[in-house]
N, C-alpha and C positions, 0 to 999 in steps of 0.2 A: 438164313431164312429169306424168304422172298415177299415182295409186296405186289399184289395184283392191282393194276391200274385201270382195268376194263378192257373189253374187246379183245380178250385172250392174250393181253399184254402183261407179262410178269417181269419185274426187275429185282435186282438184289437190294435188300433193305439197307445194306451197308452203304450204297452209293447215294442215298437220299440226303440232300442238303436242306431242302425247303419244300413245303407244301403250301401253295398260295391259292386263295379263292380268286377266280377271275370272272365271277358273274357280275353283270352290270351293277354299278358303274365301275369300269376298270380305270386305274390311275395310268397316268402318262408313263410313270416309271415301269409299270408292269408291261404296257404296251411296247416300250422301248426293249425290255428284255426279251420279249417274244420276237420282235423285229430283228434284234442282233443275233439271237439264236438261229433264226431263219436264214439270215446272211451268211452266217458261219456254217450252215448246213448241219446244224446240231438240233434242230426242232424236229420232234416227232409228234404228229397229230394223230392220236389214236381215237379221236372222237368220231371220225368218219363223218356221217351226216347228223350226228347228235350235237346237242348244244355243248360247248366247252364250259366245264364248270371249275376246273382246277389245273394249275400248272405245278408240275413236279420238277424241281431243279435238282439235277444229279451231277456227279463228278464230270461226266463226259457229254451228257445230252439234257435237253429240256423237253419234257413231255406234256401235252395238253390232253386232259382226260375228261370223259363224260360223267365221271363219279365225282360227288361233291368232295370238297376239301375236308370237310368234318369226318366223313366216312374214311377217307384215306389217311387222315390223321389218326383215327382210331385203330386203323389196321397197323399203322407204323408203330404206335404205342404198344400194341399187343406183340409186335415183332421184337421190340426192345425188351419187353418183360420176359419173353421166352429166351432171349440171348443172355439175360442176366443170370438165369438158373443153371 
């Protein structure tokens, strides 16, 4: 099953490690994760000109999404319910 992150970006639900809210205020730790992913060329900003609302940490990449972390979490939960059956 797949997880839609916004702006036509879809990833495998199996690769998701964490979904984190990055709306202000953003902690120093979260900023550091984003900076490190950017330095390692593993950051994918799919927000384009929209406000970044969530960070999705995956096995190989870190995504910045315009969709809220709550909505993404609900989608991920739905994915896991479907996989369980």
